[in-house]
C-alpha positions as CSV (number, residue, x, y, z in Angstrom):
1,M,-13.3,12.1,2.2
2,R,-13.8,10.6,-1.2
3,I,-13.1,12.8,-4.2
4,R,-13.2,11.6,-7.8
5,C,-10.2,13.1,-9.6
6,N,-9.0,13.3,-13.2
7,I,-5.5,12.0,-14.1
8,L,-3.5,14.5,-16.1
9,K,-1.2,12.6,-18.5
10,P,1.8,14.1,-20.2
11,Q,1.3,14.6,-23.9
12,Y,5.0,14.1,-24.6
13,G,4.6,10.4,-23.9
14,G,6.3,10.3,-20.4
15,D,6.3,7.1,-18.2
16,N,2.6,6.5,-18.4
17,C,2.6,3.5,-16.2
18,G,0.8,1.9,-13.2
19,I,-2.9,2.8,-12.8
20,S,-2.5,5.8,-15.1
21,Q,-1.8,3.5,-18.0
22,I,-5.3,2.0,-17.7
23,H,-7.4,4.6,-16.0
24,D,-8.3,8.3,-16.5
25,T,-9.8,8.8,-13.0
26,V,-9.0,7.9,-9.4
27,I,-10.7,8.4,-6.1
28,L,-8.7,10.3,-3.5
29,T,-9.4,9.4,0.1
30,D,-8.1,10.0,3.6
31,E,-9.6,6.9,5.1
32,E,-7.5,4.7,7.4
33,I,-8.3,1.5,5.6
34,P,-9.7,2.3,2.2
35,P,-10.7,-0.3,-0.5
36,D,-8.4,-0.9,-3.4
37,D,-11.0,0.3,-5.8
38,I,-14.6,1.7,-5.8
39,N,-16.7,0.5,-8.7
40,G,-13.6,-0.3,-10.7
41,I,-11.9,3.1,-10.1
42,P,-8.6,2.8,-8.3
43,V,-8.3,4.5,-4.9
44,V,-5.3,6.7,-4.0
45,R,-4.2,8.3,-0.7
46,L,-2.6,11.7,0.0
47,V,1.0,11.5,1.3
48,R,2.5,14.6,2.9
49,R,6.3,14.8,3.2
50,D,8.6,17.5,4.6
51,I,11.2,17.8,1.9
52,Q,12.5,21.4,1.8
53,G,9.0,22.5,2.7
54,E,5.8,20.4,2.4
55,Y,5.6,18.0,-0.6
56,L,2.3,16.4,-1.5
57,H,1.8,13.4,-3.7
58,V,-0.7,10.6,-4.0
59,E,-0.1,6.9,-4.3
60,P,-2.4,3.9,-4.9
61,V,-3.6,2.2,-1.7
62,K,-3.2,-1.2,-3.4
63,K,-0.2,-3.0,-1.9
64,I,3.0,-3.0,-4.0
65,P,4.6,-6.4,-4.9
66,L,7.5,-7.6,-2.7
67,G,10.9,-6.9,-4.1
68,S,9.8,-3.5,-5.5
69,A,11.4,-0.1,-4.8
70,G,8.0,1.4,-3.9
71,H,5.8,4.0,-5.6
72,M,7.5,6.8,-7.6
73,S,6.4,9.5,-10.0
74,G,5.7,8.4,-13.6
75,G,4.9,11.9,-14.8
76,C,1.2,12.1,-14.2
77,F,-0.8,14.4,-11.9
78,I,-4.3,14.4,-10.4
79,T,-6.7,17.3,-10.1
80,A,-10.3,18.1,-9.2
81,S,-12.3,21.2,-8.3
82,Q,-11.4,22.8,-4.9
83,S,-15.1,23.2,-4.3
84,M,-15.2,19.4,-4.1
85,G,-12.7,19.4,-1.3
86,F,-9.5,18.9,-3.4
87,P,-6.6,19.5,-0.9
88,S,-4.4,21.6,-3.2
89,R,-4.6,24.7,-5.4
90,Y,-2.4,22.8,-7.9
91,P,-2.4,19.4,-9.5
92,I,-0.8,16.8,-7.2
93,P,1.9,14.3,-8.5
94,L,0.6,10.7,-8.9
95,H,3.2,8.2,-7.7
96,D,2.0,5.1,-9.5
97,R,5.2,3.9,-11.1
98,I,6.7,0.7,-9.6
99,E,10.1,-0.7,-10.4
100,T,11.9,-3.8,-9.2
101,L,14.7,-3.2,-6.7
102,E,17.2,-4.6,-9.2
103,L,16.1,-2.1,-11.9
104,Y,16.0,0.8,-9.4
105,N,19.5,0.1,-8.1
106,S,20.9,-0.2,-11.6
107,M,20.0,3.4,-12.5
108,D,22.7,5.9,-11.5
């Protein structure tokens, strides 16, 4: 699966960071080893977690730098038409924010 999706950005000025700071679209894939980008468009993968029911989010396939806390939500979502194979009836959170472990651990 490769679906071109739009990034929905908060109008209130949220933490527009990571790939959402630069791009308006991403390519959603379920490939085992996807490329980092396709024709300059970043690639994201679907992540399913069981947190009080199923929780879906997407995160960039590009590797995160060492010493970071991992991908987290910055306030953006992705969406596309279900007729294109989009896996949800609702926009999916985009976890493209990356913080250093030091900054992450300093927040209480």
